[in-house]
N, C-alpha and C positions, 0 to 999 in steps of 0.2 A: 249350451246353458250350463251356467255354473250351477253348484251347491253351494246356496247359502248357509244350511245347516247339515252338520253330518252329525251321528251319532254312530259312536265307536264300541260296543261292547258293552253297551248300555246294561247296569243292575241295581236294583234299588230294594234294601231291605229293612223294614219296618222294624224296630225293636233292638233289644242291648246286646243277645247274643250273635252278632252280626257276622264273628269271624267265624263263628263254628258253622252257621245257617250257610255262610259262600262254601265250606270245606262240605258239607253234606251236600249242595246244590253241584258241585263240582263230579264228585259221585254216581249223580244221577238219581238222588234219592228224589220223593217227590213231595212236592211244596206242602200239601196238607202233614205229612210225617213231619216237614222240618219245624212248622206253626207248632205241632202236636210234642216232637222234642224239643226245640230250643224256643219256644214261645215266640219266636220269630216270622212275621209276615211279609213271604216273597211277594211283592208290588209287580218287579219285572225283573225281565232275567235276560241276560247276552243279546239288546236288542238293537240292532244296527241297522241307519237309514239314514239314506239321501236327501236332502229335501231341495227340490229346486228351487231356486231366486225367482220370483216372479207367479208363483204357480200356486193353486190352493192344492193343498196335501192334507187326505184327511186321513184319522187311523180311529179305527173302529173297530167294534166290539160289545160285546155284554159285559153287564153290569163285575166287578170285580176282575176284567179280562189285563187291566195293566195299562188303559188307554191316557187316563187322566193322571197316573203317576209320571207316563213319560213324557205328559205337556208341562208338568211341573218340574222335571227334569231338566226342560229347555229354559226355564229362566230360573231354576236354582231354586224354586220355592221347594222342591225335593234336589238336595244334593248326592248326585250316583253315590252308591256304594263303592261301587267301580266304573269303570269306564271312563269314557271323554264324551264333551260335549264341545262339538266346534263348531262353530258361529264367525263365519267371514274371517274363517284362516285363523283363529284364536281358539283355545280352551280352556272357555269359560268356566271349568272346575279349578281353573288355579288362579281364578281373579280373587282379589282380595275385597274388602269392604266399598273401600272407594271405586276403584274400577266396578264391579257390579251392580254400585246404588248406579253409578253413572249409563252402563249398558241396559238398564231397567227404564231410567228416565227419557233415552235418548233413541236408543235403538230397538225396543218391544214393546208392546202395550197386549196386554190382556182383557176380553170380554169374558164374563160369567154367565154361567146358567141363571143365576137369582138377580141380575142385576147390577148388584153392589154400587148402588146407588146411594148417596147423602141426603134423606128426609127433609133435613133442615134447611135444605139449599136448594134455590129456584134449578129450572134446566139448564140456564147460559150460567151459573154458576159450579154445576156439577161437572158441567164440559170444560170449564175454567179451570178445573181444580188443579191435573198434573200443570199446567203450566204455571199455574201458583207457586206449585212447590219449587218448579224450576227456575221462580222467579223472576220470569218474563213479563215485561212492563203490562200495566192493566190496559191499557190502550190497544197494545199489539194483542196480548192474547183475548181483549174481546172481539178483537176482528177476528181473529183464527177459529177464536169458537163459535162465532156466527156463520162464519164459512162451512164449518161441520155441522152443524144444525141444519143447515141448506142444503148439503149435500146427501144427509140421511133423508130428507122430505120435512123437517120438523121448523123450518121459518116462521115465526110466529107463536110458537108455544115456549117462549123464553124465560119467559115471566112465571110460567105455573111451577108445581110443583109435585114432586115424582107420583104424589097420593093421587093426582089430579088425572094420570095417564093409565091408557091400560096397557097391557104388558108387552105388547108388540110395538108402543112406542117409548114405552121406558126401555127395552133393548137397543132400539135406535139411537135413545139416547146414552146408552152403555159404548154403542158403537161409533156415536162423535165423540164421546172424550178419548176414547184410544186413537181416533185417527185426529185427533187434536194436533196430539204431539208429532205425528205425520213420521209413525214408528216403520221403520224397515221388513218389520215380522208383527204378524199379528196373530198372537193366540185366542182362540175361539175354542172354550170347552162349552159344550154341550150346548152352546148359547139357545138356540131355540125349542129345548125341550120342555120346558115349563110352557109354552104355547100355544093353543088352542088350533087343531089342525089349518083350516083356515087359514091364521093369521101365519102359522108356520110358512102354509105355503108361499104365503107374499114376502114373508121374511127371508128364503131361498131366493126369490125372485129378485129381491132386493139387491140381496149379496151378489149374485150374480152380474145384475148391471153397475154395483159399484165395482166392481174386480174389474168387469172389461174397461173402465175407466182407468182404476189406480194401478194392476197389474202388480200389487203388494204380494208377499210371499204371506199366505195363510194358512195357518196347521189349524185343523178343523177339528175336534173331537165329535161321535156320534155313535148311539148304538143302533141307529136304522142304516139298513142297507140303502134303503131309496134315497135318502138325504143324502148317503155318502157317491152314489150315482149321479144324484142332482147337482152337487157344488164343486163334484172333487175334480181335478186334472190327474191327480194318483191318489191311489188310495191303500193304507197297509193294514190289514187284519190281523187283529190279535187273540189270542186265548190264553188260560192261564198266564200272563204275564209273559208271554211269547209273541213274537210277530209270525204269522203263518204264510201269508202272501203280501207282496208288494207288487202292486201294478197299477196299470189305466182301469179305469174301466171296462171297455173292452178287454182286457185281458183278464179281467174277471170271468167276464160270461165266456169268452171260448176257451179258455185253460182254465179252470178254477181244479186248485192245487190238490182237493182232498175232499172228503165226502160232506166234512163241516162246513168248507168253505159253500159246498153244493146246495147246502142246504139253505143257505142265505137268497142265492139268488135264484131257485126255480123259481118263485112266485114274480118273478119281477117281468114289466111288460118294458122289453126293451125300448120298444119306440115311443115310449112316451117320458122315457129315464136317461136314456142316451143322447147327451148333445152332439150336434153337427162336429163339432171342435174335436170328440174321440173319433169320429171317424175320418177327416177329411185329409186328405193326402197335400203335399206340398209337389205344384207341374214343375215339370222338367225343365221349361223353358218360362222363364217371363222376362217383359220389356219393359223400358221406359220409353218415352216419346221424341225423344233425341236420336233415337237407334232408325236404322237405314233399313230400309223394305227389302234391300238383297239379301243384307246379313241376316236380317230376323226369317225372312225365306228357307235361305241355308241351314239354319239351324232350325228350326220346325221340321225339315225336310228331312233332316238328321236327326231328330227324338223321334218323328213318324207321327206329330202333331195337325192337326187341319183347323185347329183354334188355341190362343193366347192370350193371357191377360196383361194390360199395358198398365203400367204402374209410375207414379212420379216420383222424386227423389226421396221423398217419405214415406214411400211405400204405401201413398194412399191409394187407393182403386181408380183410375183415369178410364179405362174402359178394354175392350177386349179387338183382336186381329184374327180375322180367318184366310187360309192359306188362297182359295180362290180371289179375293183380294187384293194380296198381294203378290199373288203371280201376272194380275193383269196392270201391276203400279211401274214405273223406272224405278228403277234399282237403289238411284238415291233422293228417292222421295222420303222423308222424316214419319215416322210412322204415327205423329200427332196429327198428321194431313188423313191419314184411313181411320182412324178409332173409329170403332161403332161403341157409342158413350151410353145408349140403352142396354145397359147388362141387368142380369140377372141376378142380385146376390143376398145373402143372408145374414143375420148373427150368428156369429159361433156360439153361441148360446141358446141357440133355439133348437128346441127336440126335434130329435127324428119324424114322428107324426107330423110337422109343422111342415116339413120340406118333401112330406111325397107328393103333392099336388104340383110341386116346382118342378120337379122332378120328371112327374108325366108329360109337363106341357113344354121341356124343352130338352133335346137330343144332345145338348155341348153341358159343358159341365157348369156348376154353380159358384161363384167366387164368395167364398166366406170371410167377414169383414168383422171387423168389433165396432164399437161406438161414436169412433172415433174415424169408420172409413176406411182403417188401416187396414191393408188385404193378409190375411192370415191363414188362408190355404182353400181348396176346392174341393168341390163333392159332385159325384156323377153317380149314373147308376150301379157302376161295378163296384164301388166302396160303400154303398149302402147296403147291397148284397153281400157284401165281405161280411158288416160289420151286425147283421141281424141272425146271420147262419150258426 
């Protein structure tokens, strides 16, 4: 898995006496003292992050922790005082005006906390706006915008205006506008924090559902640890402009780095927040229907397996095969003739609480898939127990 975004020692200082503030930072002077001495504010200091392609990477922390400063460094709304922002192998801090404009139009999009919709435009026109700026043909941009609205569940609302929509619907419009440009990277700066709790939970679930299909690189900002655990594949926690800990939700639960992190996670109900993809494992052996029974039996015996999953060429789950079946079949029998197709499977974004009854009913591992039935991993009793300890 490659890192599409790499932040290397990124520091951002706001104010006029930047050089003096940098010098004091290097000497270990506290940020409050730097503010009092120089009048400059340290937004972020020496932040290094590796953000993998196709994953949701959450940056979380309390107000003033530096999380919004960092997300704005990723699209250079904040130009770092020092450090590198490497995206797709290029340090965008070195971009000229034309390169930066092209980068923002085609590779990256942002969804804001307060929607950022244009009140004088209807919903369709709002979603088309970025495409219009790029001078996309009217017929083509309308088609793209309509598809984006359908993706976020707003088909039929295209002629309405922002004032006629609820907060959750407005945020869907903002998301549709971002998706219409088909960006590689989607930045979301506390996108749901202005919404009522019920609408917020619904939007979190919808984002997971969309990401299941899109697999875009999402950088998501929040101050809520529950939300971070719900939507994030990886989490970076910040405090006072610096990164405290980076890891998966499971890493935070099992190995909180210090007392500060521990206080954030102490009241979390793991079964309601952790998703099965957070604890799933990759089976030692996977097979295709064209594999032969004799070869499959040998590989399963070597891996000490009694049960294995069978996939097609596109990694879609086809079924399963068991050792007792293989042992009684001729060695040259293709697995496609022996497959058990009634296989328990569950979506990767289901929380652990929902999988408990399935595990009670099945002694074998349960397949984890996405919305397209692509196999992602497996979960069994042992990894569930490990994930909850």
